[in-house]
C-alpha positions in Angstrom: -134.9 -63.5 138.8 -134.0 -66.8 140.5 -137.6 -67.9 140.5 -137.6 -67.8 136.7 -134.6 -70.2 136.6 -136.4 -72.8 138.7 -138.3 -74.3 135.7 -135.0 -74.5 133.8 -133.3 -76.3 136.6 -136.2 -78.8 136.8 -136.0 -79.2 133.0 -132.3 -79.9 133.2 -132.8 -82.4 136.1 -135.5 -84.2 134.1 -133.3 -84.2 131.0 -130.3 -85.6 132.9 -132.5 -88.4 134.2 -133.3 -89.2 130.6 -129.6 -89.1 129.7 -128.8 -91.5 132.5 -131.7 -93.9 131.8 -131.2 -93.9 128.0 -127.5 -94.4 128.4 -128.2 -97.6 130.4 -130.6 -98.7 127.6 -128.0 -98.0 125.0 -125.5 -100.2 126.9 -128.1 -103.0 127.1 -128.7 -102.6 123.4 -125.0 -102.9 122.7 -124.8 -106.0 124.9 -122.5 -104.4 127.4 -125.1 -104.8 130.2 -127.6 -107.6 130.7 -131.3 -107.1 130.4 -131.5 -107.4 134.2 -130.3 -103.7 134.3 -133.6 -102.7 132.7 -135.0 -102.3 136.2 -132.9 -99.2 136.8 -134.4 -97.0 134.0 -137.8 -98.4 134.8 -137.5 -97.2 138.4 -136.0 -93.9 137.4 -138.8 -93.2 134.9 -141.4 -94.1 137.5 -140.1 -91.2 139.7 -140.3 -88.5 136.9 -144.0 -87.7 137.3 -143.3 -86.6 140.9 -140.6 -84.3 139.8 -142.7 -82.9 137.0 -145.6 -82.3 139.4 -143.3 -80.2 141.6 -142.0 -78.3 138.6 -145.5 -77.2 137.7 -145.6 -75.0 140.8 -143.2 -72.7 138.9 -144.3 -73.0 135.2 -147.4 -74.3 133.4 -147.6 -77.8 132.1 -147.1 -76.9 128.4 -143.9 -74.9 128.9 -142.5 -77.3 131.5 -143.1 -80.3 129.2 -141.5 -78.6 126.3 -138.5 -77.6 128.4 -138.0 -81.1 129.5 -138.5 -82.6 126.1 -136.2 -80.2 124.2 -133.5 -80.2 126.9 -133.6 -84.0 126.9 -133.3 -84.1 123.1 -130.2 -81.8 123.2 -128.5 -83.6 126.1 -129.2 -87.1 124.8 -128.0 -86.1 121.4 -124.8 -84.8 123.0 -124.3 -88.1 124.8 -124.9 -90.0 121.5 -122.5 -87.9 119.6 -119.7 -87.6 122.1 -119.9 -90.8 124.2 -121.3 -93.3 121.8 -119.7 -91.7 118.7 -123.0 -91.6 116.8 -123.2 -89.2 113.8 -125.9 -86.8 112.5 -126.3 -85.5 109.0 -125.9 -81.7 108.5 -129.7 -81.2 108.3 -130.2 -83.0 111.6 -127.6 -80.8 113.2 -129.6 -77.8 112.0 -132.5 -79.4 113.9 -130.4 -79.6 117.0 -129.6 -75.9 116.6 -133.3 -75.2 116.4 -133.7 -77.1 119.7 -131.2 -74.7 121.3 -133.3 -71.8 120.0 -136.4 -73.4 121.4 -134.9 -73.6 124.8 -133.9 -69.9 124.7 -137.4 -68.9 123.6 -139.1 -71.1 126.2 -137.1 -69.6 129.0 -137.5 -66.0 127.7 -139.2 -63.8 130.4 -142.8 -63.1 129.6 -142.6 -59.6 131.2 -145.1 -60.6 133.9 
């Protein structure tokens, strides 16, 4: 049971790294941080392939990449909506809802 949660935990970790790095980029874009802070997301993103490689011990590349991408999309969207007060149209909110459904389906046990 716990072994099936390991890819999810890796996906959450990778997505949280995206949230942190993209948050820094948003602050740079808003002029609240100087461009010299660009080194932080650059270093962070350089480390992600190592984490992804470790994650592939527990899930195949296709599913692991989808988990990371979709979880990142959901978490970054949440940060944009709640922290940066960005807005989404109703149809785009439906898309976010489908992303949640995708996460559930990607983590559904295969019955192996």
